[in-house]
Each structure stands twice: as structure tokens, then as C-alpha cells.
C-alpha positions as CSV (number, residue, x, y, z in Angstrom):
1,M,25.7,-44.1,-50.5
2,K,23.4,-44.4,-47.3
3,L,24.5,-40.9,-46.3
4,L,23.5,-39.5,-49.8
5,I,20.1,-41.1,-49.6
6,A,19.5,-39.7,-46.1
7,A,20.6,-36.2,-47.1
8,F,18.2,-36.4,-50.2
9,A,15.3,-37.6,-48.0
10,L,15.8,-34.7,-45.5
11,L,16.1,-32.2,-48.4
12,S,12.9,-33.5,-50.0
13,V,11.0,-33.1,-46.8
14,G,11.9,-29.4,-46.6
15,C,10.8,-28.8,-50.2
16,T,7.3,-30.3,-49.9
17,T,4.6,-27.7,-50.7
18,T,0.8,-27.9,-50.4
19,T,-1.1,-27.4,-53.5
20,P,-4.2,-25.2,-53.2
21,A,-7.5,-26.7,-54.0
22,P,-8.5,-26.2,-57.8
23,S,-11.2,-23.8,-58.6
24,P,-14.6,-25.4,-59.5
25,E,-14.5,-23.6,-62.8
26,E,-11.2,-25.3,-63.7
27,A,-12.7,-28.8,-62.9
28,F,-15.9,-27.9,-64.9
29,R,-13.9,-26.9,-67.8
30,F,-11.7,-30.1,-67.6
31,G,-14.8,-32.3,-67.6
32,G,-17.2,-30.4,-69.8
33,I,-19.7,-29.8,-67.0
34,S,-22.2,-27.0,-67.1
35,M,-23.6,-26.2,-63.8
36,P,-26.9,-24.4,-63.3
37,A,-26.9,-21.1,-61.6
38,S,-28.9,-22.7,-58.7
39,G,-25.9,-25.0,-57.8
40,K,-23.4,-24.4,-55.0
41,V,-20.0,-26.2,-54.9
42,L,-19.2,-27.7,-51.5
43,E,-15.9,-29.1,-52.2
44,T,-13.3,-29.5,-55.0
45,K,-10.1,-31.6,-54.9
46,S,-7.7,-32.8,-57.5
47,D,-4.8,-35.2,-57.8
48,R,-2.2,-35.3,-60.5
49,G,0.3,-37.9,-61.6
50,I,0.4,-39.4,-65.2
51,D,-3.3,-38.7,-65.3
52,M,-5.4,-35.9,-63.9
53,R,-8.5,-36.3,-61.6
54,Y,-10.9,-33.8,-60.2
55,Q,-13.6,-34.5,-57.6
56,V,-16.4,-32.0,-57.1
57,V,-19.2,-32.1,-54.5
58,L,-22.0,-29.8,-55.1
59,T,-25.6,-29.2,-54.0
60,L,-28.5,-28.0,-56.1
61,P,-32.3,-28.3,-56.0
62,A,-33.5,-31.9,-57.0
63,E,-35.5,-30.5,-60.0
64,D,-32.2,-28.9,-61.4
65,V,-30.1,-32.2,-61.5
66,P,-31.6,-33.3,-64.8
67,E,-30.5,-29.8,-66.3
68,L,-27.0,-30.3,-65.0
69,L,-26.8,-33.7,-66.7
70,R,-28.5,-32.5,-69.9
71,A,-26.4,-29.3,-70.1
72,S,-23.2,-31.4,-69.5
73,N,-24.1,-33.7,-72.4
74,F,-24.8,-36.8,-70.4
75,A,-27.1,-39.2,-72.3
76,P,-30.4,-39.7,-70.7
77,G,-30.2,-42.2,-67.8
78,V,-26.4,-42.3,-68.1
79,Q,-24.3,-41.3,-65.1
80,E,-21.0,-42.6,-66.3
81,D,-19.3,-41.8,-69.6
82,D,-16.2,-40.8,-71.4
83,R,-16.2,-37.6,-73.6
84,L,-13.6,-35.8,-75.8
85,V,-13.1,-32.5,-74.0
86,N,-10.6,-30.0,-75.3
87,G,-8.8,-32.7,-77.2
88,R,-8.5,-35.3,-74.4
89,H,-10.7,-38.3,-73.3
90,V,-12.3,-37.4,-70.0
91,Y,-14.0,-40.1,-68.0
92,R,-17.0,-38.7,-65.9
93,K,-18.9,-40.2,-63.2
94,V,-21.9,-38.7,-61.5
95,K,-23.5,-39.9,-58.2
96,V,-26.7,-38.1,-57.1
97,D,-27.7,-38.5,-53.5
98,G,-30.8,-36.3,-53.1
99,T,-29.7,-32.6,-53.6
100,T,-26.0,-33.6,-53.3
101,V,-24.1,-34.4,-56.6
102,H,-20.7,-36.0,-56.6
103,L,-18.6,-35.6,-59.8
104,E,-15.4,-37.5,-60.6
105,L,-13.7,-36.4,-63.7
106,F,-10.4,-38.0,-64.8
107,T,-8.1,-38.9,-67.7
108,T,-6.4,-42.3,-68.1
């Protein structure tokens, strides 16, 4: 039995693949995010298990942050919500740090 477990562990290591970073458009569709043309995506990551989560870091002029939130249907003054997007509940968190915006979009 120990030999079987060891063999499986060795085979699993050889089968591990790296998944490419998701496209920002994929993350935006998932979370119902509408980004102004002035925005620039700095980083997009995702993890998947039972649930799906995207993390996006972007930069845009400070005066365009309200447009991002309005166009993405966040209520005024709300930076954390849940929304029905394409038939699934997506929890959305936004953290604004000057001109840098961090988005976390996930199901649960």
C-alpha cells in the first residue's frame, strides 16, 4: 500500500501544470464589472475549487473611479456587495487606494 501511495505521489508531481492568468475581460464578465477606457489592468489572478475567485488590480485616474463603480452597478458609497451575474451570485469587493483599484470577485 505504501508503495502504491508513493508511486501515485510521484506521478502526480509529473502531471502538475501551470494555469495561465485569466484575461481581465473574463474576470470583468464574471463580476459584472464595466471598466472605463481610461483604466489599465496591472494584474489578474484567479483560483478555482468548489468556488471561483478573481483578483484584479487596475489603475485609472481618480476622477474615473466613481464611473467604474456606477457603471458596474455598485450602490453609491458601497464597495462590497453581492449581485446576480449570469445566473450566479457573485460577491464583489472593491478597495480604492488613490488611483489603484483592487477588485475581488468570487462565488460561494
